[in-house]
DRENDO-1510 file (C-alpha; in Angstrom, 1 decimal, always signed):
<recs>
REC; n; res; u; v; w
REC; 1; MET; +10.6; +39.9; -1.5 .
REC; 2; LYS; +7.0; +39.0; -1.6 .
REC; 3; ASN; +7.6; +35.4; -0.7 .
REC; 4; LEU; +9.7; +36.6; +2.4 .
REC; 5; PHE; +6.9; +38.8; +3.5 .
REC; 6; ALA; +4.4; +35.8; +3.2 .
REC; 7; ALA; +6.7; +33.6; +5.3 .
REC; 8; LEU; +7.1; +36.2; +7.9 .
REC; 9; ILE; +3.4; +36.7; +8.2 .
REC; 10; ILE; +2.9; +32.8; +8.7 .
REC; 11; ILE; +5.7; +32.8; +11.2 .
REC; 12; SER; +4.2; +35.5; +13.1 .
REC; 13; LEU; +0.7; +34.0; +13.1 .
REC; 14; PHE; +2.1; +30.7; +14.2 .
REC; 15; VAL; +4.2; +32.1; +17.0 .
REC; 16; THR; +1.3; +34.2; +18.3 .
REC; 17; ALA; -1.2; +31.3; +18.1 .
REC; 18; CYS; +1.2; +29.0; +19.9 .
REC; 19; ALA; +0.9; +31.2; +22.9 .
REC; 20; SER; -2.6; +30.3; +23.2 .
REC; 21; THR; -2.3; +29.6; +27.1 .
REC; 22; ASP; -0.3; +30.9; +29.9 .
REC; 23; MET; +1.4; +28.8; +32.5 .
REC; 24; SER; -1.8; +28.5; +34.6 .
REC; 25; GLY; -3.7; +26.9; +31.8 .
REC; 26; SER; -5.9; +30.0; +31.1 .
REC; 27; CYS; -6.7; +30.9; +27.4 .
REC; 28; ASN; -5.1; +34.0; +26.0 .
REC; 29; ASP; -5.8; +33.1; +22.3 .
REC; 30; PRO; -7.5; +36.1; +20.8 .
REC; 31; LEU; -10.0; +34.0; +19.0 .
REC; 32; GLY; -10.8; +31.9; +22.1 .
REC; 33; CYS; -10.1; +28.3; +23.1 .
REC; 34; VAL; -11.9; +25.0; +23.2 .
REC; 35; THR; -11.3; +23.0; +26.5 .
REC; 36; VAL; -11.5; +19.2; +26.4 .
REC; 37; GLY; -11.8; +17.2; +29.4 .
REC; 38; SER; -9.9; +13.9; +29.7 .
REC; 39; ASP; -13.0; +11.8; +29.2 .
REC; 40; GLU; -14.6; +13.9; +26.4 .
REC; 41; PRO; -14.2; +13.8; +22.5 .
REC; 42; LEU; -12.7; +16.2; +20.2 .
REC; 43; THR; -15.6; +17.7; +18.1 .
REC; 44; ILE; -15.4; +18.5; +14.5 .
REC; 45; ALA; -18.3; +19.2; +12.1 .
REC; 46; ALA; -19.3; +18.6; +8.6 .
REC; 47; ALA; -21.6; +21.2; +6.9 .
REC; 48; LEU; -22.4; +19.6; +3.5 .
REC; 49; THR; -25.3; +19.1; +0.9 .
REC; 50; LEU; -27.0; +15.9; +2.2 .
REC; 51; SER; -30.4; +16.3; +0.7 .
REC; 52; GLY; -32.0; +17.5; -2.7 .
REC; 53; PRO; -30.7; +16.9; -6.1 .
REC; 54; ASN; -27.1; +17.8; -5.3 .
REC; 55; ALA; -26.8; +15.5; -2.4 .
REC; 56; PRO; -24.3; +13.1; -4.1 .
REC; 57; TYR; -21.7; +15.8; -3.8 .
REC; 58; GLY; -22.1; +16.4; -0.2 .
REC; 59; VAL; -22.8; +12.6; +0.7 .
REC; 60; ASP; -19.5; +11.6; -1.1 .
REC; 61; ALA; -17.7; +14.3; +0.9 .
REC; 62; LEU; -19.2; +13.3; +4.2 .
REC; 63; ARG; -18.0; +9.7; +3.5 .
REC; 64; GLY; -14.4; +11.0; +2.9 .
REC; 65; VAL; -14.5; +12.7; +6.3 .
REC; 66; GLU; -15.9; +9.6; +7.9 .
REC; 67; LEU; -13.1; +7.5; +6.4 .
REC; 68; ALA; -10.6; +10.0; +7.7 .
REC; 69; ILE; -11.9; +9.7; +11.2 .
REC; 70; ALA; -11.9; +6.0; +11.0 .
REC; 71; ASP; -8.3; +5.9; +9.8 .
REC; 72; ARG; -7.1; +8.5; +12.3 .
REC; 73; GLY; -8.8; +6.9; +15.3 .
REC; 74; THR; -7.9; +9.6; +17.9 .
REC; 75; ILE; -6.5; +13.0; +18.2 .
REC; 76; LEU; -4.3; +13.6; +21.2 .
REC; 77; ASN; -5.7; +10.3; +22.6 .
REC; 78; HIS; -9.3; +11.7; +22.6 .
REC; 79; PRO; -12.0; +10.1; +20.2 .
REC; 80; ILE; -13.4; +12.2; +17.4 .
REC; 81; GLU; -16.8; +13.3; +17.4 .
REC; 82; LEU; -18.5; +14.3; +14.2 .
REC; 83; VAL; -21.5; +16.8; +14.1 .
REC; 84; GLN; -23.5; +17.1; +10.8 .
REC; 85; GLU; -25.3; +19.9; +9.2 .
REC; 86; ASP; -27.1; +20.0; +5.9 .
REC; 87; GLU; -26.4; +23.3; +4.1 .
REC; 88; LEU; -28.9; +22.5; +1.3 .
REC; 89; CYS; -26.5; +23.9; -1.5 .
REC; 90; THR; -28.1; +27.3; -1.1 .
REC; 91; PRO; -26.6; +30.6; +0.5 .
REC; 92; GLU; -29.5; +30.7; +2.9 .
REC; 93; GLY; -28.8; +27.0; +4.0 .
REC; 94; GLY; -25.1; +27.7; +4.3 .
REC; 95; GLN; -25.7; +30.7; +6.5 .
REC; 96; ALA; -28.1; +28.7; +8.8 .
REC; 97; ALA; -26.0; +25.8; +9.1 .
REC; 98; ALA; -23.0; +27.9; +10.0 .
REC; 99; GLU; -25.0; +29.9; +12.6 .
REC; 100; ARG; -26.0; +26.7; +14.4 .
REC; 101; LEU; -22.4; +25.4; +14.4 .
REC; 102; ALA; -21.1; +28.8; +15.5 .
REC; 103; GLN; -23.2; +28.5; +18.6 .
REC; 104; ASN; -21.6; +25.0; +19.5 .
REC; 105; PRO; -18.5; +25.9; +21.6 .
REC; 106; ASN; -17.0; +22.4; +21.2 .
REC; 107; VAL; -16.7; +22.5; +17.5 .
REC; 108; LEU; -12.9; +22.8; +16.5 .
REC; 109; GLY; -13.3; +23.2; +12.8 .
REC; 110; VAL; -15.8; +22.5; +9.9 .
REC; 111; ILE; -15.5; +20.5; +6.7 .
REC; 112; GLY; -17.7; +22.3; +4.1 .
REC; 113; ALA; -19.6; +23.7; +2.4 .
REC; 114; THR; -20.3; +21.7; -0.8 .
REC; 115; CYS; -21.6; +24.5; -3.0 .
REC; 116; SER; -19.9; +27.8; -3.4 .
REC; 117; GLY; -22.9; +29.8; -2.8 .
REC; 118; ALA; -23.4; +28.0; +0.5 .
REC; 119; THR; -19.8; +28.5; +1.5 .
REC; 120; GLU; -19.7; +32.1; +0.8 .
REC; 121; LYS; -22.2; +32.7; +3.5 .
REC; 122; ALA; -20.8; +30.0; +5.8 .
REC; 123; ALA; -17.3; +31.2; +5.7 .
REC; 124; ALA; -18.3; +34.6; +6.9 .
REC; 125; VAL; -20.2; +33.4; +9.9 .
REC; 126; LEU; -17.6; +31.0; +11.0 .
REC; 127; SER; -14.6; +33.1; +10.6 .
REC; 128; GLU; -16.4; +35.8; +12.8 .
REC; 129; ALA; -16.9; +33.0; +15.2 .
REC; 130; GLY; -13.1; +32.2; +15.2 .
REC; 131; MET; -13.6; +28.8; +13.6 .
REC; 132; VAL; -12.1; +27.4; +10.4 .
REC; 133; LEU; -14.1; +26.2; +7.3 .
REC; 134; ILE; -12.3; +23.8; +4.9 .
REC; 135; SER; -14.1; +23.1; +1.7 .
REC; 136; PRO; -13.6; +20.0; -0.4 .
REC; 137; SER; -15.6; +21.2; -3.3 .
REC; 138; SER; -16.4; +24.8; -3.5 .
REC; 139; THR; -14.4; +26.1; -6.4 .
REC; 140; ALA; -15.6; +29.6; -6.9 .
REC; 141; ALA; -12.7; +32.0; -7.5 .
REC; 142; ILE; -14.1; +34.8; -5.3 .
REC; 143; LEU; -13.8; +32.6; -2.1 .
REC; 144; THR; -10.1; +32.9; -2.0 .
REC; 145; SER; -9.8; +36.5; -3.8 .
REC; 146; GLU; -8.0; +39.3; -2.0 .
REC; 147; GLU; -11.1; +41.3; -1.8 .
REC; 148; ALA; -13.5; +38.6; -0.4 .
REC; 149; HIS; -11.5; +36.0; +1.4 .
REC; 150; GLN; -12.5; +35.2; +4.9 .
REC; 151; ASP; -9.6; +34.4; +7.3 .
REC; 152; GLY; -11.0; +31.3; +8.5 .
REC; 153; PHE; -11.6; +29.7; +5.0 .
REC; 154; PHE; -9.5; +27.1; +3.4 .
REC; 155; ARG; -10.2; +24.6; +0.6 .
REC; 156; THR; -8.6; +21.4; -0.7 .
REC; 157; ILE; -10.0; +21.7; -4.2 .
REC; 158; HIS; -8.9; +23.8; -7.1 .
REC; 159; ASN; -9.6; +27.5; -7.7 .
REC; 160; ASP; -12.0; +27.9; -10.5 .
REC; 161; LEU; -9.5; +30.3; -12.3 .
REC; 162; SER; -7.6; +27.1; -13.4 .
REC; 163; GLN; -11.0; +25.2; -14.4 .
REC; 164; ALA; -12.1; +28.1; -16.6 .
REC; 165; SER; -8.8; +28.4; -18.2 .
REC; 166; MET; -8.9; +24.7; -19.1 .
REC; 167; VAL; -12.3; +25.1; -20.6 .
REC; 168; ALA; -11.3; +28.0; -22.7 .
REC; 169; GLU; -8.2; +26.1; -23.9 .
REC; 170; PHE; -9.8; +22.9; -24.8 .
REC; 171; ALA; -12.7; +24.7; -26.7 .
REC; 172; PHE; -10.2; +26.8; -28.7 .
REC; 173; GLU; -7.5; +24.5; -29.2 .
REC; 174; ALA; -8.8; +20.8; -29.1 .
REC; 175; LEU; -12.4; +21.4; -30.4 .
REC; 176; ASP; -11.2; +24.2; -32.8 .
REC; 177; ALA; -14.2; +26.2; -31.7 .
REC; 178; ARG; -14.4; +29.9; -32.4 .
REC; 179; SER; -17.9; +30.7; -30.9 .
REC; 180; MET; -19.2; +29.7; -27.5 .
REC; 181; ALA; -22.6; +30.2; -25.7 .
REC; 182; THR; -23.0; +29.8; -21.9 .
REC; 183; ILE; -25.8; +28.9; -19.5 .
REC; 184; HIS; -25.5; +29.6; -15.8 .
REC; 185; ASP; -27.8; +29.6; -12.8 .
REC; 186; GLY; -26.5; +33.0; -11.2 .
REC; 187; SER; -24.6; +31.3; -8.3 .
REC; 188; ALA; -21.1; +32.2; -7.5 .
REC; 189; TYR; -19.7; +29.0; -8.8 .
REC; 190; SER; -21.8; +28.9; -12.1 .
REC; 191; ASN; -21.7; +32.6; -13.0 .
REC; 192; GLY; -18.0; +33.0; -12.0 .
REC; 193; LEU; -16.9; +30.0; -14.2 .
REC; 194; GLN; -18.7; +31.0; -17.3 .
REC; 195; GLU; -17.6; +34.7; -17.0 .
REC; 196; GLN; -14.0; +33.7; -16.7 .
REC; 197; ALA; -14.3; +31.2; -19.3 .
REC; 198; CYS; -15.7; +33.7; -21.8 .
REC; 199; VAL; -12.9; +36.2; -21.0 .
REC; 200; LEU; -10.2; +33.7; -21.6 .
REC; 201; PHE; -11.8; +32.2; -24.7 .
REC; 202; THR; -12.1; +35.7; -26.2 .
REC; 203; GLN; -8.5; +36.5; -25.4 .
REC; 204; ARG; -7.5; +33.3; -27.4 .
REC; 205; GLY; -9.5; +34.8; -30.4 .
REC; 206; GLY; -12.9; +33.3; -29.9 .
REC; 207; GLY; -16.1; +34.8; -28.9 .
REC; 208; CYS; -19.0; +34.3; -26.5 .
REC; 209; VAL; -22.1; +34.9; -28.6 .
REC; 210; ALA; -24.5; +34.5; -25.5 .
REC; 211; GLN; -24.3; +34.4; -21.8 .
REC; 212; LYS; -27.7; +33.3; -20.5 .
REC; 213; GLN; -28.9; +32.9; -16.8 .
REC; 214; ILE; -31.7; +30.3; -16.1 .
REC; 215; ILE; -33.9; +30.0; -13.0 .
REC; 216; SER; -32.6; +26.8; -11.3 .
REC; 217; GLY; -35.1; +23.9; -11.4 .
REC; 218; LYS; -37.1; +25.5; -14.2 .
REC; 219; SER; -37.1; +24.5; -17.9 .
REC; 220; ALA; -34.4; +26.3; -20.0 .
REC; 221; ARG; -36.2; +25.5; -23.4 .
REC; 222; SER; -36.7; +29.1; -24.5 .
REC; 223; ILE; -33.2; +30.2; -23.7 .
REC; 224; MET; -31.8; +27.2; -25.5 .
REC; 225; GLU; -33.8; +28.0; -28.5 .
REC; 226; GLU; -32.5; +31.6; -28.4 .
REC; 227; ILE; -29.0; +30.2; -28.3 .
REC; 228; ALA; -29.5; +27.7; -31.0 .
REC; 229; ALA; -30.5; +30.7; -33.4 .
REC; 230; LEU; -26.9; +31.9; -33.0 .
REC; 231; ALA; -25.3; +28.5; -33.9 .
REC; 232; PRO; -22.5; +28.4; -31.4 .
REC; 233; GLU; -20.0; +25.8; -31.8 .
REC; 234; VAL; -19.7; +25.1; -28.3 .
REC; 235; LEU; -22.3; +25.3; -25.3 .
REC; 236; TYR; -20.7; +25.7; -21.8 .
REC; 237; ILE; -23.1; +24.7; -19.0 .
REC; 238; PRO; -21.3; +25.0; -15.6 .
REC; 239; VAL; -24.4; +24.2; -13.6 .
REC; 240; TYR; -25.4; +21.6; -11.0 .
REC; 241; THR; -27.2; +18.2; -11.8 .
REC; 242; GLU; -30.8; +18.9; -11.9 .
REC; 243; ASP; -30.4; +22.0; -14.2 .
REC; 244; ALA; -27.8; +19.9; -16.5 .
REC; 245; MET; -30.2; +17.1; -16.8 .
REC; 246; ASN; -33.3; +19.4; -17.9 .
REC; 247; ILE; -30.8; +21.1; -20.4 .
REC; 248; LEU; -29.5; +17.9; -21.8 .
REC; 249; LYS; -32.8; +16.2; -22.2 .
REC; 250; GLU; -33.9; +19.1; -24.5 .
REC; 251; LEU; -30.8; +19.4; -26.6 .
REC; 252; PRO; -32.3; +17.9; -29.8 .
REC; 253; ILE; -35.7; +19.6; -29.2 .
REC; 254; THR; -34.1; +23.0; -29.2 .
REC; 255; GLY; -31.7; +22.6; -32.2 .
REC; 256; LEU; -28.5; +22.1; -30.2 .
REC; 257; GLY; -28.4; +18.4; -30.6 .
REC; 258; ASN; -25.0; +18.7; -32.7 .
REC; 259; THR; -23.4; +21.2; -30.5 .
REC; 260; ALA; -20.4; +20.4; -28.3 .
REC; 261; ILE; -21.4; +20.4; -24.7 .
REC; 262; ILE; -18.9; +21.2; -22.0 .
REC; 263; GLY; -19.8; +21.1; -18.3 .
REC; 264; SER; -17.6; +21.4; -15.2 .
REC; 265; ASP; -16.9; +19.5; -12.1 .
REC; 266; GLY; -20.3; +19.9; -10.6 .
REC; 267; LEU; -21.5; +17.2; -13.0 .
REC; 268; LEU; -18.9; +14.6; -12.3 .
REC; 269; ASN; -21.3; +12.3; -10.3 .
REC; 270; THR; -23.2; +9.0; -11.0 .
REC; 271; ASP; -26.5; +10.6; -11.9 .
REC; 272; ILE; -25.1; +12.3; -14.8 .
REC; 273; ALA; -23.2; +9.3; -15.9 .
REC; 274; THR; -26.2; +6.9; -15.5 .
REC; 275; LYS; -29.4; +8.9; -15.5 .
REC; 276; ALA; -29.1; +12.0; -17.7 .
REC; 277; ARG; -30.6; +11.7; -21.3 .
REC; 278; ASN; -28.3; +12.8; -24.2 .
REC; 279; ALA; -25.3; +12.9; -21.9 .
REC; 280; ASP; -23.1; +10.5; -23.7 .
REC; 281; GLY; -20.2; +12.2; -25.4 .
REC; 282; ILE; -20.4; +15.5; -23.3 .
REC; 283; TYR; -17.0; +16.9; -22.1 .
REC; 284; LEU; -16.5; +18.0; -18.5 .
REC; 285; SER; -13.7; +19.8; -16.7 .
REC; 286; GLY; -12.5; +18.7; -13.2 .
REC; 287; PRO; -9.7; +17.6; -10.9 .
REC; 288; ALA; -7.4; +14.8; -12.2 .
REC; 289; THR; -8.0; +12.9; -9.1 .
REC; 290; ILE; -11.3; +11.2; -10.2 .
REC; 291; GLU; -9.3; +7.8; -10.1 .
REC; 292; LEU; -8.9; +7.2; -6.3 .
REC; 293; ASP; -6.1; +5.5; -4.4 .
REC; 294; ALA; -6.9; +1.7; -4.8 .
REC; 295; SER; -6.9; +1.2; -0.8 .
REC; 296; PHE; -9.1; +4.2; -0.2 .
REC; 297; GLN; -11.5; +3.1; -2.9 .
REC; 298; GLN; -11.5; -0.4; -1.3 .
REC; 299; LYS; -12.3; +1.0; +2.2 .
REC; 300; TYR; -15.0; +3.3; +0.7 .
REC; 301; GLU; -16.9; +0.3; -1.2 .
REC; 302; GLU; -16.5; -2.1; +1.9 .
REC; 303; ARG; -18.1; +0.6; +4.1 .
REC; 304; TYR; -20.7; +1.9; +1.9 .
REC; 305; ASN; -21.5; -0.9; -0.5 .
REC; 306; GLU; -21.0; +1.2; -3.6 .
REC; 307; LYS; -18.4; +3.0; -5.5 .
REC; 308; PRO; -17.8; +6.8; -4.9 .
REC; 309; VAL; -20.9; +8.7; -6.1 .
REC; 310; ALA; -19.0; +11.9; -7.0 .
REC; 311; VAL; -15.5; +13.0; -6.9 .
REC; 312; PHE; -15.1; +14.8; -3.6 .
REC; 313; ALA; -14.4; +12.2; -1.0 .
REC; 314; ALA; -10.5; +12.3; -1.5 .
REC; 315; GLN; -10.6; +16.1; -1.2 .
REC; 316; ALA; -12.9; +15.9; +2.0 .
REC; 317; TYR; -10.5; +13.2; +3.5 .
REC; 318; ASP; -7.5; +15.5; +2.9 .
REC; 319; ALA; -9.5; +18.4; +4.5 .
REC; 320; ALA; -10.2; +16.4; +7.6 .
REC; 321; MET; -6.7; +15.2; +7.9 .
REC; 322; ILE; -5.0; +18.6; +7.7 .
REC; 323; LEU; -7.5; +19.8; +10.3 .
REC; 324; PHE; -6.6; +16.9; +12.6 .
REC; 325; ASN; -2.9; +17.9; +12.1 .
REC; 326; ALA; -3.5; +21.6; +12.7 .
REC; 327; ILE; -5.4; +20.6; +16.0 .
REC; 328; GLU; -2.5; +18.4; +17.0 .
REC; 329; ARG; -0.1; +21.4; +16.7 .
REC; 330; SER; -2.2; +23.8; +18.6 .
REC; 331; PHE; -3.1; +22.3; +22.1 .
REC; 332; LYS; -1.7; +23.0; +25.6 .
REC; 333; THR; -2.3; +20.9; +28.7 .
REC; 334; THR; -3.7; +21.9; +32.0 .
REC; 335; GLY; -3.9; +18.9; +34.4 .
REC; 336; ARG; -6.2; +16.4; +33.0 .
REC; 337; ASP; -7.6; +18.7; +30.3 .
REC; 338; ILE; -6.3; +20.1; +26.9 .
REC; 339; ILE; -6.9; +23.6; +25.7 .
REC; 340; ILE; -6.9; +24.2; +22.0 .
REC; 341; GLY; -6.6; +27.8; +20.7 .
REC; 342; ARG; -8.8; +28.8; +17.7 .
REC; 343; LYS; -6.1; +31.1; +16.2 .
REC; 344; ALA; -3.6; +28.4; +16.9 .
REC; 345; VAL; -5.5; +25.9; +14.6 .
REC; 346; ARG; -5.9; +28.6; +12.0 .
REC; 347; ALA; -2.3; +29.3; +11.9 .
REC; 348; ALA; -1.3; +25.8; +11.8 .
REC; 349; LEU; -3.6; +25.4; +8.8 .
REC; 350; TYR; -1.9; +28.4; +7.0 .
REC; 351; ALA; +1.4; +26.7; +7.7 .
REC; 352; THR; +0.4; +23.6; +6.0 .
REC; 353; ALA; +3.1; +22.7; +3.3 .
REC; 354; GLU; +3.8; +19.8; +1.2 .
REC; 355; TYR; +1.3; +17.6; +2.8 .
REC; 356; PRO; +1.0; +14.3; +0.8 .
REC; 357; GLY; -2.8; +14.2; +0.4 .
REC; 358; LEU; -4.9; +11.5; -1.5 .
REC; 359; SER; -6.0; +14.5; -3.9 .
REC; 360; GLY; -2.5; +15.6; -4.4 .
REC; 361; THR; +0.3; +17.6; -2.4 .
REC; 362; LEU; -1.4; +20.5; -0.4 .
REC; 363; THR; +0.3; +23.8; +0.4 .
REC; 364; CYS; -1.9; +26.5; +1.9 .
REC; 365; SER; -1.6; +30.0; +0.6 .
REC; 366; LEU; -2.3; +33.1; +2.6 .
REC; 367; LEU; -5.7; +33.2; +0.9 .
REC; 368; GLY; -6.6; +29.7; +1.7 .
REC; 369; ASP; -5.9; +27.9; -1.4 .
REC; 370; CYS; -4.4; +24.6; -0.6 .
REC; 371; ALA; -4.6; +22.3; -3.6 .
REC; 372; PRO; -2.7; +22.6; -6.9 .
REC; 373; PRO; -4.4; +23.5; -10.2 .
REC; 374; ASN; -4.6; +19.9; -11.6 .
REC; 375; ILE; -7.5; +20.1; -14.0 .
REC; 376; VAL; -8.2; +17.8; -17.0 .
REC; 377; ILE; -11.2; +17.4; -19.5 .
REC; 378; TYR; -13.2; +14.2; -19.3 .
REC; 379; GLN; -15.5; +12.8; -21.7 .
REC; 380; LEU; -18.6; +10.8; -20.8 .
REC; 381; VAL; -18.5; +7.6; -22.8 .
REC; 382; ALA; -20.9; +4.7; -22.1 .
REC; 383; GLY; -21.4; +5.7; -18.5 .
REC; 384; GLN; -17.8; +6.3; -17.6 .
REC; 385; PHE; -15.7; +9.5; -17.2 .
REC; 386; GLU; -12.6; +9.0; -19.4 .
REC; 387; VAL; -9.7; +11.6; -19.4 .
REC; 388; LEU; -9.5; +13.2; -22.9 .
REC; 389; TYR; -7.3; +16.3; -22.5 .
REC; 390; PRO; -4.6; +17.2; -22.3 .
</recs>
């Protein structure tokens, strides 16, 4: 019965949205329309982390979008224009980037944001503006929860509920640990992951002996010394690169040198693999698509003269492609122009089903989760992320 109700909602949304223009070509889409002249491009945007210590995540995703544009070529025989915004991996940056994009009447959809905190703010602003936001990397569970989901938000990356579950399972079953401590930075991504992991680890019979918040960008030594005194078997650190590097370099100093360290997908990047001290041997949860399709990887390396710098290019490529498909299903013509209804685009995204993406088969739920929960545990060995579990 629940599935039938969901299907009826999707059908209703799609039928309503498809009636975005009347026979005269006027827009009657309740969220407004974008009119594109015969000699004008179709405009999409990317709001990603493009500067600062977390830039590898956003740069990798941006490249995925650029490769999708190159492969698609045109939409409805119009070239594709890409507008870029740097959301700085902060809530304030996410809101500011979204506000700038919301004032651009030509933007049909946005790929982003990179970090969950930025996405939380951006999703509210862009949904209110009638736009859609598709994140290739924001995994915080709250973003697609019933109480907080914004109607214009979708993601092509897993929900952190599955990632936290894998961390708890791996720590308890594979490492045979019964005590765990966590360090987080207070963000929606970091705090949400450690909270859920502790709940699930405890349900299995273990216990979280400490859950400590650090000030991002500052030394965590005193907190680590407090944790070391409790002798946890596992230290879980679902933080971003800069903070992880600060934590890892002080492991032997603080008495945690022999503790099993688990990070999450925020650390699956080349900086952690090649620059972080004491990182060899750490475990990380993340999507099982770190090995990219060979032809896609070749295109990436030929265009950018390096291997992918993080793991989000494929998810961003898929986000762009399902957006392109939604636009193509949402247009009406009037003379030489085309008119695209914003609610029509939104409804077409919700109707995405069994799309064969680079990152997996995508089917979007009524809360915007489009990706399957395909999570594995990696171990960093000699600068390479190797699948370890399951």
